[in-house]
C-alpha positions, 0 to 999 in steps of 0.5 A: 925159317929160323937162323943161328947167329955167331955173336962174339964167337958164340952161336946164338939162336935160333932167331926169327927174322923179327928178332934179327931185325931188332938185333940189327937195329940195336947194333948187336949185329951188323951185316957181316955177322955170320949166320946159318939156317936151321936147315943148314947148320954148318953153312955159315955165311955173312948175314947180308947173304941170307938177308939182302934187306939187312944189307940195304938197311945198313946202307940207309943208316947215316949218322951225323956228328956235329963237332963245331959250328963256325958262326960269326958273332953278328950272325949269332945275334941275328939268329938269336933274335929270330929265335926269340921272335919264333918263340912268341906264338908258343908263349901265346899258346901257353898263356891261353892254356894257363888262363883257361886252366885258372878260369876253370879252377877258380870257377870250381873253387868258387862254387865250393865255397858258395 
């Protein structure tokens, strides 16, 4: 079944369920957007009445915005030292990869000039 949506006071559609889900994900519509089906074009209802799953999805989306971190200077130093120690394995892995690539390239280049 396909549906019409009322977006910015203008009818849009027909849309299938996948398109409606995509519009919902991008924020073009919300659970209160008016919709009507192709079979009942004059019966406009909020979209969450036609699609209960969209109303459930809107309850699951929780946005978090961090505006400030209150941390003492000594705690920040301890955090940065732990962060530095945690980065050591990454540096070791990168060093191994660079060594392997340089060994392969030196073998190829050395074989060309033989």
